[in-house]
N, CA, C and O of each residue as an XYZ file, in Angstrom:
592
protein
N     115.373    289.530    106.871
C     116.499    289.868    107.722
C     116.108    290.879    108.803
O     116.511    290.757    109.960
N     115.306    291.888    108.401
C     114.889    292.900    109.366
C     114.030    292.284    110.461
O     114.142    292.663    111.626
N     113.179    291.342    110.096
C     112.339    290.689    111.104
C     113.191    289.973    112.146
O     112.883    290.005    113.337
N     114.248    289.334    111.698
C     115.152    288.652    112.632
C     115.820    289.659    113.555
O     115.919    289.423    114.759
N     116.279    290.777    113.009
C     116.905    291.828    113.820
C     115.922    292.366    114.852
O     116.295    292.596    116.003
N     114.680    292.568    114.455
C     113.664    293.068    115.377
C     113.442    292.102    116.546
O     113.409    292.511    117.706
N     113.292    290.836    116.224
C     113.038    289.836    117.269
C     114.252    289.686    118.180
O     114.106    289.638    119.401
N     115.437    289.613    117.603
C     116.654    289.485    118.415
C     116.803    290.692    119.338
O     117.154    290.541    120.508
N     116.539    291.876    118.820
C     116.642    293.094    119.636
C     115.673    293.041    120.807
O     116.053    293.314    121.946
N     114.426    292.692    120.531
C     113.423    292.636    121.599
C     113.797    291.582    122.636
O     113.630    291.814    123.834
N     114.291    290.450    122.208
C     114.670    289.399    123.157
C     115.873    289.840    123.998
O     115.856    289.681    125.219
N     116.899    290.381    123.375
C     118.105    290.796    124.106
C     117.768    291.905    125.108
O     118.174    291.842    126.268
N     117.032    292.909    124.662
C     116.659    293.998    125.561
C     115.709    293.488    126.640
O     115.820    293.885    127.800
N     114.788    292.622    126.273
C     113.839    292.085    127.248
C     114.501    291.274    128.348
O     114.133    291.392    129.516
N     115.464    290.461    127.985
C     116.173    289.676    129.007
C     117.000    290.600    129.896
O     117.077    290.389    131.106
N     117.622    291.627    129.303
C     118.372    292.598    130.102
C     117.446    293.295    131.099
O     117.800    293.464    132.266
N     116.277    293.692    130.643
C     115.313    294.331    131.532
C     114.937    293.377    132.665
O     114.834    293.791    133.819
N     114.734    292.116    132.338
C     114.385    291.131    133.365
C     115.469    290.978    134.414
O     115.177    290.905    135.607
N     116.709    290.929    133.979
C     117.824    290.808    134.924
C     117.895    292.040    135.819
O     117.998    291.923    137.040
N     117.841    293.213    135.209
C     117.952    294.448    135.993
C     116.753    294.634    136.922
O     116.910    295.131    138.038
N     115.567    294.245    136.478
C     114.380    294.307    137.326
C     114.551    293.368    138.517
O     114.224    293.723    139.650
N     115.060    292.180    138.254
C     115.287    291.205    139.332
C     116.303    291.707    140.349
O     116.128    291.517    141.553
N     117.363    292.345    139.869
C     118.346    292.919    140.783
C     117.686    293.969    141.661
O     117.865    293.975    142.878
N     116.916    294.863    141.033
C     116.314    295.974    141.767
C     115.291    295.510    142.796
O     115.282    296.003    143.924
N     114.444    294.583    142.426
C     113.295    294.286    143.267
C     113.364    292.954    144.007
O     112.542    292.701    144.888
N     114.325    292.101    143.670
C     114.412    290.813    144.355
C     115.781    290.590    145.004
O     115.875    290.393    146.215
N     116.832    290.624    144.194
C     118.155    290.329    144.751
C     118.562    291.301    145.843
O     119.040    290.881    146.896
N     118.379    292.596    145.609
C     118.782    293.563    146.626
C     117.934    293.433    147.884
O     118.431    293.658    148.988
N     116.656    293.073    147.733
C     115.814    292.832    148.911
C     116.320    291.604    149.687
O     116.325    291.598    150.918
N     116.735    290.588    148.963
C     117.292    289.397    149.612
C     118.576    289.769    150.348
O     118.765    289.388    151.503
N     119.457    290.511    149.682
C     120.719    290.907    150.317
C     120.487    291.757    151.561
O     121.194    291.612    152.558
N     119.487    292.649    151.500
C     119.199    293.493    152.664
C     118.652    292.684    153.837
O     118.807    293.090    154.989
N     118.018    291.554    153.563
C     117.452    290.727    154.623
C     118.491    289.820    155.273
O     118.246    289.273    156.348
N     119.636    289.654    154.639
C     120.699    288.819    155.199
C     121.420    289.568    156.316
O     121.360    290.795    156.387
N     122.094    288.833    157.179
C     122.924    289.522    158.174
C     123.907    290.455    157.460
O     124.347    290.167    156.347
N     124.240    291.551    158.094
C     124.976    292.655    157.483
C     126.156    292.218    156.615
O     126.242    292.607    155.450
N     127.051    291.428    157.160
C     128.236    291.046    156.384
C     127.875    290.193    155.178
O     128.445    290.375    154.102
N     126.940    289.267    155.340
C     126.565    288.388    154.234
C     125.923    289.187    153.102
O     126.230    288.962    151.932
N     125.042    290.109    153.441
C     124.396    290.924    152.421
C     125.381    291.786    151.666
O     125.312    291.902    150.442
N     126.292    292.388    152.396
C     127.293    293.246    151.753
C     128.227    292.420    150.869
O     128.584    292.852    149.773
N     128.619    291.247    151.332
C     129.474    290.376    150.523
C     128.739    289.882    149.279
O     129.336    289.763    148.209
N     127.444    289.596    149.418
C     126.642    289.174    148.268
C     126.552    290.258    147.208
O     126.665    289.993    146.011
N     126.346    291.481    147.672
C     126.285    292.597    146.725
C     127.643    292.814    146.058
O     127.699    293.118    144.867
N     128.723    292.666    146.799
C     130.060    292.833    146.211
C     130.290    291.780    145.128
O     130.801    292.093    144.052
N     129.915    290.539    145.412
C     130.080    289.478    144.421
C     129.201    289.741    143.198
O     129.643    289.574    142.062
N     127.958    290.150    143.438
C     127.071    290.487    142.330
C     127.615    291.638    141.507
O     127.499    291.640    140.281
N     128.206    292.612    142.173
C     128.809    293.745    141.470
C     129.958    293.322    140.569
O     130.127    293.856    139.473
N     130.751    292.356    141.039
C     131.856    291.859    140.213
C     131.307    291.069    139.025
O     131.730    291.273    137.888
N     130.373    290.176    139.293
C     129.854    289.298    138.251
C     129.057    290.082    137.201
O     129.365    290.021    136.011
N     128.043    290.809    137.642
C     127.211    291.551    136.702
C     127.934    292.777    136.154
O     127.657    293.214    135.037
N     128.856    293.331    136.933
C     129.635    294.472    136.456
C     130.480    294.128    135.238
O     130.786    295.002    134.427
N     130.854    292.868    135.105
C     131.620    292.439    133.933
C     130.709    292.174    132.736
O     131.115    292.384    131.593
N     129.496    291.720    132.985
C     128.573    291.328    131.916
C     127.724    292.478    131.387
O     127.530    292.598    130.178
N     127.225    293.308    132.265
C     126.218    294.292    131.876
C     126.709    295.335    130.868
O     125.922    295.730    130.008
N     127.947    295.801    130.919
C     128.357    296.764    129.879
C     128.201    296.196    128.466
O     127.742    296.891    127.560
N     128.576    294.953    128.287
C     128.436    294.316    126.977
C     126.964    294.245    126.600
O     126.599    294.518    125.457
N     126.126    293.883    127.546
C     124.698    293.745    127.297
C     124.062    295.094    126.941
O     123.260    295.178    126.011
N     124.419    296.137    127.674
C     123.862    297.458    127.395
C     124.283    297.954    126.019
O     123.450    298.445    125.257
N     125.561    297.831    125.696
C     126.029    298.317    124.399
C     125.492    297.465    123.245
O     125.217    297.986    122.164
N     125.344    296.154    123.477
C     124.750    295.295    122.453
C     123.292    295.685    122.219
O     122.845    295.758    121.074
N     122.560    295.934    123.285
C     121.166    296.359    123.159
C     121.067    297.665    122.385
O     120.202    297.818    121.522
N     121.942    298.592    122.691
C     121.953    299.871    121.997
C     122.305    299.681    120.519
O     121.659    300.264    119.648
N     123.313    298.879    120.239
C     123.725    298.640    118.848
C     122.612    297.964    118.050
O     122.351    298.339    116.906
N     121.962    296.978    118.644
C     120.856    296.302    117.958
C     119.716    297.274    117.683
O     119.141    297.261    116.594
N     119.387    298.111    118.651
C     118.309    299.085    118.462
C     118.666    300.093    117.374
O     117.832    300.434    116.536
N     119.895    300.559    117.392
C     120.335    301.495    116.355
C     120.315    300.827    114.981
O     119.911    301.439    113.992
N     120.749    299.580    114.926
C     120.716    298.840    113.662
C     119.294    298.672    113.143
O     119.041    298.803    111.946
N     118.370    298.380    114.052
C     116.960    298.256    113.677
C     116.435    299.594    113.148
O     115.734    299.630    112.137
N     116.772    300.689    113.828
C     116.305    302.009    113.408
C     116.810    302.349    112.003
O     116.070    302.896    111.186
N     118.061    302.023    111.733
C     118.627    302.322    110.414
C     118.041    301.390    109.352
O     117.613    301.845    108.291
N     118.022    300.098    109.634
C     117.538    299.126    108.654
C     116.047    299.296    108.369
O     115.592    299.029    107.257
N     115.295    299.735    109.362
C     113.858    299.873    109.178
C     113.405    301.306    109.041
O     112.249    301.622    109.324
N     114.291    302.171    108.615
C     113.996    303.607    108.610
C     112.786    303.985    107.766
O     112.216    305.056    107.973
N     112.383    303.153    106.835
C     111.239    303.477    105.972
C     109.960    302.770    106.425
O     108.938    302.824    105.741
N     110.024    302.115    107.569
C     108.856    301.366    108.048
C     108.138    302.122    109.150
O     108.711    302.974    109.828
N     106.885    301.791    109.303
C     106.087    302.349    110.394
C     106.688    301.899    111.718
O     107.107    300.750    111.860
N     106.725    302.796    112.673
C     107.245    302.453    113.995
C     108.701    302.798    114.205
O     109.226    302.602    115.301
N     109.364    303.305    113.186
C     110.784    303.633    113.326
C     111.015    304.712    114.383
O     112.021    304.688    115.091
N     110.088    305.648    114.484
C     110.211    306.686    115.514
C     110.246    306.091    116.909
O     110.961    306.584    117.782
N     109.470    305.026    117.124
C     109.488    304.346    118.422
C     110.840    303.691    118.679
O     111.354    303.716    119.797
N     111.403    303.109    117.633
C     112.711    302.457    117.772
C     113.796    303.498    118.047
O     114.685    303.261    118.865
N     113.733    304.621    117.387
C     114.697    305.706    117.619
C     114.562    306.211    119.061
O     115.561    306.446    119.740
N     113.322    306.372    119.516
C     113.109    306.809    120.903
C     113.639    305.771    121.890
O     114.226    306.132    122.909
N     113.438    304.493    121.599
C     113.969    303.433    122.461
C     115.494    303.477    122.485
O     116.105    303.351    123.546
N     116.105    303.655    121.321
C     117.570    303.747    121.260
C     118.057    304.956    122.059
O     119.079    304.877    122.741
N     117.335    306.068    121.979
C     117.715    307.256    122.759
C     117.634    306.966    124.256
O     118.499    307.397    125.018
N     116.611    306.245    124.676
C     116.507    305.875    126.089
C     117.637    304.925    126.493
O     118.139    305.001    127.615
N     118.032    304.046    125.600
C     119.164    303.164    125.909
C     120.461    303.964    126.020
O     121.332    303.619    126.818
N     120.595    305.026    125.231
C     121.750    305.923    125.391
C     121.709    306.545    126.779
O     122.733    306.615    127.459
N     120.536    306.996    127.202
C     120.387    307.564    128.553
C     120.782    306.536    129.603
O     121.461    306.869    130.575
N     120.363    305.292    129.414
C     120.694    304.255    130.403
C     122.199    303.994    130.465
O     122.744    303.749    131.542
N     122.863    304.046    129.324
C     124.322    303.871    129.302
C     124.994    305.046    130.006
O     125.926    304.852    130.788
N     124.527    306.257    129.733
C     125.103    307.430    130.398
C     124.874    307.375    131.907
O     125.775    307.695    132.683
N     123.674    306.970    132.326
C     123.403    306.816    133.759
C     124.359    305.801    134.369
O     124.899    306.008    135.456
N     124.558    304.711    133.659
C     125.441    303.659    134.157
C     126.856    304.183    134.346
O     127.448    304.042    135.416
N     127.383    304.784    133.301
C     128.774    305.233    133.319
C     128.994    306.356    134.335
O     129.995    306.365    135.051
N     128.059    307.294    134.391
C     128.251    308.471    135.237
C     127.828    308.266    136.692
O     128.413    308.872    137.589
N     126.829    307.428    136.942
C     126.271    307.312    138.285
C     126.510    305.959    138.943
O     126.952    305.897    140.090
N     126.225    304.885    138.235
C     126.236    303.567    138.862
C     127.610    302.898    138.868
O     128.011    302.321    139.879
N     128.318    302.969    137.772
C     129.621    302.292    137.683
C     130.613    302.794    138.733
O     131.303    301.976    139.341
N     130.714    304.106    138.970
C     131.676    304.533    140.008
C     131.381    303.921    141.386
O     132.302    303.524    142.100
N     130.108    303.850    141.753
C     129.762    303.236    143.041
C     130.048    301.745    142.992
O     130.605    301.184    143.935
N     129.666    301.097    141.889
C     129.894    299.657    141.769
C     131.379    299.321    141.813
O     131.774    298.333    142.432
N     132.198    300.132    141.165
C     133.642    299.865    141.158
C     134.236    299.912    142.563
O     135.177    299.183    142.877
N     133.674    300.779    143.399
C     134.139    300.820    144.786
C     133.578    299.638    145.569
O     134.320    298.933    146.253
N     132.284    299.424    145.470
C     131.620    298.456    146.347
C     131.967    297.011    146.025
O     131.866    296.153    146.901
N     132.367    296.720    144.808
C     132.685    295.332    144.477
C     133.987    294.862    145.131
O     134.286    293.668    145.132
N     134.756    295.794    145.683
C     135.999    295.416    146.360
C     135.850    295.387    147.884
O     136.783    295.009    148.591
N     134.691    295.783    148.384
C     134.506    295.881    149.828
C     134.389    294.519    150.491
O     133.793    293.585    149.955
N     134.967    294.442    151.650
C     134.792    293.311    152.562
C     134.385    293.921    153.900
O     134.468    295.137    154.073
N     133.947    293.097    154.841
C     133.625    293.657    156.162
C     134.817    294.369    156.808
O     134.635    295.246    157.653
N     136.016    293.998    156.416
C     137.207    294.598    157.011
C     137.601    295.933    156.368
O     138.229    296.763    157.026
N     137.248    296.155    155.101
C     137.755    297.354    154.434
C     136.672    298.312    153.930
O     136.990    299.331    153.317
N     135.422    298.003    154.176
C     134.359    298.872    153.655
C     134.352    300.209    154.395
O     134.672    300.269    155.582
N     133.989    301.271    153.695
C     133.994    302.598    154.329
C     132.821    302.740    155.308
O     131.876    301.950    155.286
N     132.903    303.740    156.145
C     131.854    303.967    157.144
C     130.509    304.258    156.491
O     129.466    303.931    157.057
N     130.517    304.865    155.309
C     129.258    305.225    154.647
C     128.828    304.210    153.585
O     128.128    304.566    152.637
N     129.242    302.951    153.738
C     128.951    301.952    152.715
C     127.461    301.754    152.489
O     127.036    301.543    151.353
N     126.664    301.817    153.543
C     125.217    301.640    153.367
C     124.613    302.795    152.582
O     123.737    302.586    151.743
N     125.073    304.005    152.848
C     124.572    305.164    152.116
C     124.947    305.073    150.634
O     124.155    305.435    149.764
N     126.157    304.590    150.357
C     126.573    304.425    148.962
C     125.722    303.357    148.269
O     125.336    303.526    147.112
N     125.430    302.266    148.968
C     124.570    301.236    148.382
C     123.162    301.764    148.151
O     122.541    301.456    147.134
N     122.657    302.554    149.084
C     121.324    303.146    148.909
C     121.297    304.092    147.706
O     120.311    304.136    146.970
N     122.376    304.844    147.509
C     122.466    305.715    146.330
C     122.459    304.886    145.054
O     121.761    305.216    144.095
N     123.235    303.812    145.047
C     123.265    302.928    143.877
C     121.866    302.388    143.605
O     121.427    302.345    142.455
N     121.170    301.980    144.651
C     119.815    301.441    144.478
C     118.881    302.476    143.857
O     118.124    302.151    142.942
N     118.924    303.704    144.337
C     118.053    304.756    143.793
C     118.358    305.011    142.318
O     117.439    305.115    141.505
N     119.627    305.110    141.971
C     119.993    305.295    140.568
C     119.561    304.093    139.732
O     119.116    304.240    138.593
N     119.698    302.917    140.309
C     119.332    301.700    139.589
C     117.824    301.651    139.326
O     117.403    301.256    138.239
N     117.011    302.045    140.302
C     115.558    302.098    140.081
C     115.237    303.015    138.903
O     114.411    302.678    138.055
N     115.886    304.159    138.854
C     115.656    305.093    137.745
C     116.099    304.473    136.418
O     115.412    304.606    135.405
N     117.243    303.797    136.431
C     117.723    303.170    135.195
C     116.784    302.062    134.753
O     116.535    301.908    133.557
N     116.260    301.293    135.687
C     115.295    300.250    135.338
C     114.063    300.875    134.680
O     113.552    300.344    133.694
N     113.592    301.982    135.213
C     112.435    302.655    134.604
C     112.751    303.064    133.162
O     111.905    302.933    132.276
N     113.959    303.554    132.933
C     114.364    303.979    131.587
C     114.413    302.783    130.643
O     113.906    302.873    129.525
N     115.003    301.675    131.055
C     115.111    300.537    130.136
C     113.766    299.822    129.954
O     113.521    299.240    128.898
N     112.901    299.857    130.958
C     111.544    299.314    130.783
C     110.809    300.148    129.735
O     110.109    299.597    128.886
N     110.963    301.465    129.789
C     110.342    302.327    128.783
C     110.898    302.018    127.389
O     110.142    301.950    126.419
N     112.209    301.834    127.290
C     112.819    301.502    125.996
C     112.275    300.173    125.472
O     111.928    300.057    124.296
N     112.204    299.186    126.339
C     111.681    297.878    125.957
C     110.237    297.993    125.487
O     109.859    297.394    124.480
N     109.437    298.754    126.208
C     108.035    298.943    125.836
C     107.917    299.568    124.444
O     107.075    299.162    123.644
N     108.764    300.551    124.165
C     108.753    301.166    122.829
C     109.145    300.171    121.742
O     108.555    300.166    120.662
N     110.134    299.334    122.023
C     110.553    298.337    121.041
C     109.450    297.318    120.774
O     109.198    296.963    119.623
N     108.806    296.856    121.811
C     107.711    295.890    121.645
C     106.558    296.533    120.872
O     105.952    295.902    120.006
N     106.267    297.772    121.188
C     105.206    298.483    120.484
C     105.561    298.645    119.001
O     104.694    298.491    118.140
N     106.800    298.949    118.703
C     107.235    299.088    117.308
C     107.147    297.745    116.580
O     106.823    297.698    115.394
N     107.433    296.674    117.284
C     107.369    295.347    116.684
C     105.934    294.947    116.387
O     105.649    294.288    115.388
N     105.031    295.361    117.279
C     103.612    295.014    117.093
C     103.023    295.895    116.008
O     101.840    295.773    115.688
């Protein structure tokens, strides 16, 4: 049973990392290359779509990691799993405190109603997102290392 939990955790966290990495390094670059209105509308749509999915994914990843840490508490590598879970807590806190407030505003923007500083707000979101990606990549690396 523990082996299944370990594999499921690594897969769920790994796919989440892949999605967030793709947003940071591919999708946002694509949106920035589009004409201004199209890029901003694309980001707003992405914010609505992923904004609904990602909270569930982050909390599921955290719950799976915590479950692995508890279930495998007597096994080698548990410290790595605990550290990964702690990093996932950091990623959730970053999301709630830094990224979600910007996303909640930007997902409603259209070319007609966006604020004058919309680009600066998107740039702030991007910077926070890069940091969050680094945190979840580190968590994923710890989980894979614990599994190996």
